[in-house]
C-alpha positions as CSV (number, residue, x, y, z in Angstrom):
1,M,-1.0,-83.0,227.9
2,S,-2.2,-81.8,224.5
3,I,-3.7,-78.4,224.2
4,N,-6.7,-80.0,222.5
5,A,-7.3,-82.1,225.5
6,F,-6.9,-79.7,228.4
7,N,-10.0,-78.3,229.9
8,P,-9.2,-75.6,232.5
9,P,-11.8,-73.7,234.5
10,I,-13.2,-70.9,232.4
11,R,-12.0,-67.5,233.4
12,T,-14.2,-64.4,233.5
13,R,-11.6,-61.7,233.3
14,T,-11.6,-59.3,230.3
15,L,-9.7,-60.6,227.3
16,S,-6.5,-58.9,226.4
17,V,-6.6,-56.9,223.2
18,G,-3.0,-57.9,222.5
19,N,-3.9,-61.6,222.8
20,L,-6.8,-61.0,220.4
21,R,-4.5,-59.3,217.9
22,A,-2.1,-62.2,218.1
23,F,-5.0,-64.7,217.6
24,E,-6.3,-62.8,214.5
25,A,-2.8,-62.6,213.0
26,V,-2.2,-66.4,213.5
27,A,-5.7,-67.2,212.2
28,R,-5.1,-65.1,209.1
29,H,-1.7,-66.6,208.3
30,L,-2.3,-70.0,209.8
31,N,1.4,-69.7,210.7
32,F,2.9,-68.6,214.0
33,R,6.1,-67.4,212.5
34,S,4.4,-65.2,209.9
35,A,2.1,-63.8,212.6
36,A,5.1,-63.0,214.8
37,E,6.9,-61.2,212.0
38,E,3.8,-59.1,211.3
39,L,3.4,-58.2,215.0
40,A,7.2,-57.6,215.4
41,L,7.3,-60.2,218.2
42,T,9.1,-63.4,218.7
43,Q,7.4,-66.7,217.9
44,P,7.5,-67.9,221.5
45,A,5.9,-64.6,222.6
46,V,3.0,-65.1,220.1
47,S,2.6,-68.7,221.3
48,R,2.3,-67.6,224.9
49,Q,-0.3,-65.0,223.9
50,I,-2.4,-67.7,222.2
51,Q,-2.0,-70.1,225.2
52,S,-3.2,-67.3,227.5
53,L,-6.2,-66.6,225.3
54,E,-7.1,-70.3,225.1
55,A,-6.9,-70.4,228.9
56,D,-9.2,-67.4,229.1
57,V,-11.8,-68.7,226.7
58,G,-11.6,-72.3,228.1
59,G,-10.7,-74.2,225.0
60,A,-8.3,-74.8,222.1
61,L,-8.5,-72.2,219.3
62,F,-5.9,-73.9,217.0
63,A,-5.3,-77.5,216.0
64,R,-1.5,-77.8,216.0
65,H,0.0,-80.3,213.6
66,T,3.6,-81.1,212.8
67,R,3.8,-78.9,209.8
68,S,0.6,-76.9,209.9
69,V,-1.9,-75.0,212.0
70,G,-5.6,-75.0,211.6
71,L,-8.5,-73.3,213.4
72,T,-10.8,-75.4,215.6
73,P,-14.5,-74.8,215.5
74,A,-14.1,-72.6,218.6
75,G,-11.4,-70.7,216.8
76,R,-13.5,-70.1,213.7
77,S,-16.4,-68.9,215.8
78,L,-14.1,-66.5,217.7
79,L,-12.5,-65.2,214.5
80,Q,-15.9,-64.2,213.1
81,V,-16.3,-61.8,216.0
82,V,-12.7,-60.7,216.6
83,A,-11.7,-59.8,213.0
84,P,-14.5,-57.2,212.3
85,W,-14.2,-55.9,215.9
86,L,-10.5,-55.2,215.6
87,E,-11.1,-53.5,212.3
88,R,-13.8,-51.2,213.8
89,L,-11.5,-50.5,216.7
90,D,-8.7,-49.5,214.4
91,V,-11.0,-47.4,212.3
92,T,-12.4,-45.6,215.3
93,V,-8.9,-44.8,216.5
94,R,-7.8,-43.6,213.1
95,N,-10.9,-41.4,212.9
96,I,-10.2,-39.9,216.3
97,R,-6.6,-39.2,215.3
98,G,-7.8,-37.9,211.9
99,G,-10.3,-35.6,213.6
100,L,-7.4,-34.0,215.4
101,A,-5.4,-33.7,212.2
102,R,-6.5,-33.5,208.5
103,K,-9.9,-34.3,207.1
104,S,-10.0,-37.3,204.9
105,V,-12.5,-39.3,202.8
106,A,-12.1,-43.0,201.9
107,I,-13.8,-44.4,198.8
108,T,-13.9,-47.9,197.3
109,T,-14.4,-48.8,193.7
110,F,-13.3,-51.4,191.1
111,A,-9.9,-51.0,189.6
112,S,-10.8,-50.2,186.0
113,F,-13.3,-47.5,186.9
114,S,-10.8,-46.0,189.3
115,S,-8.1,-45.8,186.6
116,T,-10.2,-44.5,183.8
117,W,-12.9,-42.3,185.4
118,L,-12.1,-41.4,189.0
119,I,-8.3,-40.8,189.2
120,P,-8.0,-38.4,186.2
121,K,-10.6,-36.1,187.9
122,L,-9.2,-36.1,191.4
123,E,-6.6,-33.4,190.9
124,A,-9.5,-30.9,190.3
125,F,-11.1,-31.8,193.6
126,Q,-7.8,-31.6,195.5
127,R,-7.1,-28.1,194.0
128,A,-10.5,-26.9,195.1
129,N,-10.3,-28.7,198.5
130,P,-6.6,-28.7,199.7
131,D,-7.6,-29.5,203.3
132,I,-9.3,-32.8,202.4
133,D,-7.3,-36.0,201.7
134,I,-8.7,-38.7,199.5
135,R,-8.0,-42.4,199.9
136,V,-9.0,-44.7,197.1
137,D,-9.3,-48.4,197.6
138,A,-9.4,-49.9,194.1
139,S,-10.2,-53.5,194.2
140,D,-12.5,-55.9,192.2
141,A,-13.3,-57.6,195.5
142,F,-16.7,-56.5,196.9
143,I,-16.2,-54.4,200.1
144,H,-19.2,-54.0,202.4
145,L,-19.4,-50.5,203.6
146,D,-20.7,-51.3,207.0
147,N,-17.7,-53.5,207.9
148,N,-14.8,-51.3,207.1
149,D,-13.6,-47.7,207.2
150,M,-14.8,-46.7,203.7
151,D,-17.1,-43.6,203.5
152,L,-18.3,-44.0,199.9
153,A,-18.5,-46.6,197.2
154,L,-18.7,-46.4,193.4
155,R,-20.5,-49.5,192.2
156,Y,-21.3,-51.2,188.8
157,G,-24.5,-53.2,188.5
158,T,-28.2,-53.3,187.9
159,Y,-30.9,-51.4,189.8
160,E,-31.9,-54.6,191.6
161,Q,-28.4,-55.1,192.9
162,M,-28.1,-51.7,194.5
163,P,-29.1,-51.0,198.2
164,K,-31.7,-48.4,199.1
165,G,-30.4,-44.9,198.7
166,A,-27.9,-45.6,195.9
167,I,-27.5,-42.7,193.5
168,R,-27.5,-43.6,189.8
169,L,-24.6,-41.7,188.2
170,F,-24.9,-42.8,184.5
171,D,-25.9,-45.8,182.4
172,E,-23.5,-48.0,180.6
173,V,-23.2,-47.4,176.9
174,I,-21.1,-49.6,174.6
175,A,-19.4,-48.4,171.4
176,P,-16.4,-49.2,169.2
177,M,-13.5,-46.8,169.8
178,A,-10.1,-46.4,168.2
179,S,-7.2,-43.9,168.1
180,P,-7.5,-41.4,165.2
181,W,-4.1,-42.2,163.7
182,L,-5.0,-45.9,163.6
183,L,-8.1,-45.1,161.6
184,K,-6.1,-42.9,159.2
185,S,-3.9,-45.9,158.4
186,H,-6.7,-48.2,157.5
187,P,-9.7,-48.2,155.1
188,P,-12.6,-46.2,156.6
189,I,-15.2,-47.9,158.8
190,H,-18.8,-47.4,157.4
191,T,-20.5,-50.5,158.8
192,A,-19.9,-53.1,161.5
193,A,-18.6,-55.5,158.8
194,D,-15.7,-53.1,158.1
195,L,-14.3,-54.0,161.5
196,A,-12.9,-57.2,160.0
197,K,-9.9,-55.2,158.8
198,F,-8.8,-54.3,162.4
199,T,-7.5,-56.0,165.4
200,L,-10.5,-56.2,167.9
201,I,-9.8,-55.6,171.6
202,E,-12.0,-56.9,174.3
203,L,-12.2,-58.3,177.9
204,S,-11.1,-61.9,178.2
205,D,-13.4,-63.0,181.1
206,V,-16.7,-61.4,180.2
207,T,-18.4,-64.6,179.2
208,A,-17.6,-66.2,182.6
209,N,-19.1,-63.1,184.2
210,Q,-22.2,-63.3,182.1
211,V,-21.8,-59.9,180.6
212,N,-21.9,-60.9,176.9
213,W,-22.8,-57.4,175.8
214,L,-19.2,-56.5,176.4
215,T,-18.0,-59.1,173.8
216,W,-17.5,-58.3,170.1
217,E,-19.5,-61.4,169.3
218,G,-22.5,-60.1,171.2
219,W,-22.1,-56.6,169.8
220,L,-21.8,-57.8,166.2
221,R,-24.8,-60.1,166.6
222,Q,-26.8,-57.0,167.6
223,H,-25.8,-55.5,164.2
224,H,-26.4,-58.7,162.2
225,S,-22.7,-58.8,161.2
226,K,-20.0,-61.4,161.2
227,V,-16.3,-60.6,161.3
228,K,-14.3,-62.7,159.0
229,T,-11.9,-65.2,160.5
230,G,-9.0,-63.1,159.3
231,A,-9.6,-60.5,162.0
232,R,-7.1,-60.5,164.9
233,W,-8.1,-60.5,168.5
234,L,-6.4,-58.9,171.6
235,R,-7.9,-59.7,175.0
236,F,-7.2,-58.4,178.5
237,N,-8.6,-59.2,181.9
238,Y,-9.1,-55.5,182.9
239,A,-11.2,-52.9,181.1
240,Y,-8.6,-50.1,181.6
241,Q,-6.1,-52.3,179.8
242,T,-8.3,-52.6,176.8
243,V,-8.6,-48.8,176.7
244,Q,-4.8,-48.4,177.1
245,A,-4.3,-50.7,174.1
246,A,-6.8,-48.7,172.0
247,L,-5.1,-45.4,172.9
248,A,-1.8,-47.0,171.8
249,G,-3.3,-47.7,168.4
250,Q,-3.3,-51.5,168.8
251,G,-6.8,-52.0,167.6
252,V,-10.5,-51.1,168.0
253,V,-11.9,-51.6,171.5
254,L,-15.5,-52.2,172.5
255,A,-15.5,-49.5,175.1
256,R,-17.7,-48.4,177.9
257,L,-18.4,-44.8,177.1
258,P,-18.3,-43.6,180.8
259,M,-14.7,-44.9,181.0
260,V,-13.5,-43.2,177.8
261,A,-15.7,-40.0,177.7
262,E,-12.8,-37.8,178.5
263,S,-10.6,-39.4,175.9
264,L,-13.4,-39.0,173.4
265,K,-13.8,-35.4,174.3
266,N,-10.0,-34.7,174.0
267,G,-9.8,-36.5,170.6
268,D,-7.5,-39.2,171.9
269,L,-10.1,-41.8,170.9
270,V,-12.6,-41.6,168.0
271,E,-16.0,-43.2,167.7
272,P,-16.2,-44.5,164.1
273,L,-19.8,-45.7,164.3
274,P,-21.6,-43.2,166.6
275,S,-25.0,-44.3,165.3
276,V,-24.8,-47.8,166.6
277,R,-24.2,-47.4,170.3
278,L,-25.7,-50.0,172.7
279,T,-26.9,-49.6,176.2
280,S,-26.6,-52.5,178.7
281,P,-28.7,-53.4,181.7
282,M,-25.9,-52.1,183.9
283,A,-25.2,-48.7,185.4
284,Y,-22.7,-46.9,187.7
285,W,-23.8,-45.9,191.2
286,L,-22.7,-43.9,194.2
287,I,-23.4,-45.3,197.6
288,A,-22.7,-43.5,200.8
289,R,-22.7,-44.6,204.4
290,T,-25.5,-42.6,205.9
291,D,-23.6,-42.3,209.2
292,R,-20.8,-40.5,207.4
293,L,-22.7,-37.9,205.4
294,D,-22.8,-35.7,208.5
295,R,-19.0,-35.1,208.0
296,P,-18.7,-32.0,205.7
297,E,-15.7,-33.5,203.8
298,V,-17.7,-36.7,202.9
299,L,-20.7,-34.7,201.8
300,A,-18.5,-32.3,199.8
301,F,-16.8,-35.2,198.0
302,S,-20.2,-37.0,197.4
303,N,-21.6,-33.8,195.8
304,W,-18.5,-33.3,193.7
305,L,-18.7,-36.9,192.4
306,Q,-22.3,-36.3,191.3
307,K,-21.3,-33.1,189.5
308,Q,-18.6,-35.1,187.7
309,A,-21.2,-37.7,186.7
310,Q,-23.4,-35.0,185.3
311,E,-20.5,-33.8,183.1
312,T,-19.9,-37.4,182.0
313,R,-23.6,-37.8,181.1
314,R,-23.3,-34.6,179.0
315,Q,-20.3,-36.0,177.2
316,M,-22.1,-39.2,176.5
317,R,-25.2,-37.6,175.0
318,G,-26.0,-39.0,171.6
319,S,-28.4,-41.0,169.5
320,I,-28.6,-44.5,171.0
321,K,-30.1,-46.7,168.3
322,H,-30.1,-50.1,169.9
323,K,-30.7,-51.3,173.4
324,I,-29.7,-54.7,174.9
325,A,-32.6,-56.3,176.8
326,S,-31.9,-56.8,180.5
């Protein structure tokens, strides 16, 4: 008899956590063999766990085909509950274990901001707080703080996009940047039109993300200037890659000042047109889970991040002549 057809009496006993873990793994991989490898079990053992769980819930959770496995409506419904529940269970256990061992803080942010702003500063925090471990989850995928084990988040967006209680760290300021030795090997830059002599570096996917102020086309339009067709272009899909290319002397980057403030301070990058900075509608924010701020290590790291942001604001101070409408 097919598992899709059987209809045993519904049991009322407590569901096995092991069976639920097997279910979540199979549902994530949609493959019994991959789930078995992840769980360090044999494939028949995982199959028995799934059959036991299906008997407990009273219905089929997977539609088995010859070469594939799919979730049934009941399986999809159960997965919506089981996946976050197992995550919270694991987080709780890790926190209990961590409370008996070292203190730690977990923060999520997007990859480019982590590479250019956060990571270079972390050594100073660790020197001052050797008893606190920091875990950075750098991903461009949005992570909801309430559904995982993150304590803090560094976000990029408008005021309207931020939740209540978000702390504004600094605004986004856009300006051309280049390595000093690149500028020495080219004619000087006095106006935006002079940029036609350089390779221009920018993000490759900004138009798709509707952030045209990060494109050279948008920036030059603000300054009533057109770059001649002879100019070369170098495009990357991550902001930190554009900064790395500029540091390597490969061209002039349209940079976000918060991400290059330290390089600008150290002289690794030069701002050839400081009087024509632009501000965008975006800003950088710190968001904390309110139920985590009672932990001294989370509060300490949150306060430290705000002090670092204050220093970044100081480094960014300057005359901003133009502003992009939000």
